C-alpha positions, 0 to 999 in steps of 0.5 A: 142737690137730691132730696129724698122721699124721707127728707121731703116728709120730714120738711112737709110735716113741719111745713104743715104743723108749725104749731109744733115748731111755734110755742103757746103763749096765752093768758088764762084767768078764772077760778080756784074753787075749793073742795071744801064748800065752806072755803071761798073761790080764789080769782087767779090769773096764769100767764104762760108761755110754752117753749119745747113743752116747758112752761114759764110765765107768771101766776096771779091770785087775789083774796084770800091769797093774794100773791103774784109768782113765777111758774117754777116748774112747768110741762105741756104733754100732749095738751096736759099741763102741769105747772107748780109756783112758790106763792110764798115761802110757806105754801105752793100752788101746783095746777094740773089739768088739761090745757087747750086754745080755749080753756085750762081745766083741771085740779089743783092743790096748795101746798102748806108748809106750816102747818103741813096741809093741802087744800084741794079744789077744780078749776076752769080758766078760760083763755083771754084775748090779750090786747097788744096795747094799743090805746091802753097807755103804753107807747107804741115804741113799748108795744113793736119792742114787745112785738118784735121780742115775741118774733123773736122767741118765736123764730127761736122755738122754730129753730129748736123744732128743726131736725139735725143730722141731715143738711138739706133738710135742716136748711130747708127747715131754718130757711123755713123759719128765717121767712116766718121771722121776716113775715112776723117783723113785717107784720109788726112794722105794718102795725106801726105804720097804722095810725090809731 
């Protein structure tokens, strides 16, 4: 098997930057701060997962806008996230700004249909470290299953990032993804074997 310098560079980039192939899965929480000072802040939790630059997940808000809804449209372009969700048939929430490993900062807009108006403001959401469920009442099987699903999703994202066209480079990338999947599943089985 003969590998060209170009093929080797592509594989090295994929191996050196696994973040390009892996997706972001994060939970951010904080408050929406309205521009109008007489409006009260709105607590918000954003659970987001990124696959190839597209964002999905859920957004939950509390009083005075108590809603939970899925992200209808979302993109992450070079660390700048833009997402929208229909909180109800009458209102849509849009969040846009810098999203990183520790925080999601930016501006928001709430679009009301009846009467037509827009509420704007800013937000700073901090990334929350999510407990995998140990000791929180969920069963060990549920925890292991959700971690296996996360491994499988990460593998799908890794495979999506593999270059197409050159069979040698593609084969190396697929093998790299398979190795990462097996390592992830191995970690899950070790977690399942550890007594609480």
